[in-house]
N, C-alpha and C positions, 0 to 999 in steps of 0.2 A: 724192385725188390718184391718178392712174393710175400704173401701173408705168413707162410711158414717160416721164411727167413727172418721176418720181423719178430715173430714170436721167439725164435731161437735167440735172436739178438737181445730181446727183452729179458728172457729168463736165464740165459747162459752168459752172464757177465762176471767180471772179476769181483765185483762188489757183492758181499754176502747178503746185503739188504738192498736190492735194487729199488730205486725210487719209483713211485707210481707215476706212470707216464701214459699219455694217450698216443696211440699210433694211428696216424692218418692213413687214408686209403692208398697214398703213394709211398707209404713205409717210413715217413719221416717221424722222428720222435718230437713230441711237444711237451716240454717240461713245465710250461706255464699254463695257467688256467685263467681265462678272463672272468672276472667277477663283476656281475651287474648288481647294482644296489637298487632295492625297491623304493627307498626313500632318499630324497635329495637332502643336501646339507641344510637347505632352508626349511624343509619340512621337519627335520630332526630338531632344528633350532626352535621352531615354533612350538613343538611338543615340549621341549625343555623349558621354554619361556612361560608356558601355561602352569608350570608347577606340577601339582598332583593331578593326575588324569583319572577320573572315575568313569563309570559306564556311560553316563549321559554325555560327557565330554568326548569319549571315544566314538559315540554315534555321530556327534557333530563333526569330528575330524574325518570320519569315514566318508561322510557325504562331501566334505570339502576336498579331500584328497582323491576321491574316487576309488577308495579301497574298501575292503569289508571290515566289519567291526573287530573280528578276531585278529586280523592282521595288525590293526591299530593297537589293540590290547597287548599283543605279543611284543610289538616294538616298544610300547611304553614300559612293559616289564623289563625288557633288555636295557632300556635307558634308566630304569630305576625310579620312574615317576608314576607308576600305576598304583592306585589305591583301590583294592578290592572292596566290594560292598560288604557291609557287616552282616554276618550270618545270624539269623534269628530262628527261634523255634516255631512250631506251627501256631502257637498262641501269640507269637509276636514278641515274646520275652527274649532276652539275651541268652545265648546257649551257655549252660553251666555244666561242666563235666562232673560225673559222679565221684571221681577221685577227689575233686576239690571239695565236694560236699562232705565226703567221708573224712577228709583232713580237718575240716571245720568242726565236725562232730567229735573227732578225736581230741581236738584242742579244748573243746567245751567239757568233755568228760575227763580228760587228763590221762587217757589210756591209749594204747595201740589198738586200733579197730581194724586190723588186717582181715580181709575176707568180707568185710561189709560192702565192698564195691559190687558184689554180686546181687545185692538186694535191689528191688525195683526203685527207680529214681523217685517216684512219688512217695514211697515209704521213707526214703532218706530225707527228703525235703520236710516231711511231717515230723520226723524225729528231730531234725535240726531246729524246726520252729518250736517244738515242745521244750527242747533244752535251752533255747535262747530266751524263752519267756519267763 
């Protein structure tokens, strides 16, 4: 079967939505796709047995399994056991959004403070500290 005949057979079928299929060099249709897994069942079980996996654990598993850290992290996310590291600001404090600061100021004042989110964060923190004192 020629390549052109294989294409005609693929696109000119009675089915309005032909299935995606691979056509081999000899013109045969292959409807199945062999799936190879990157992680064995034992490796997945070991990851699940560890509980939460953070960056340090991902580095340890990467050296143990012979994989890169990004692959381990992605697999842990898919398994639902990855714990991302806590983001902190440049000063090392926990990140606090301006919307949360404005909401706290609004509760202290007892009024709607819409538009105050556009003020610099340092000014908002100072206002909150002055109102709290």
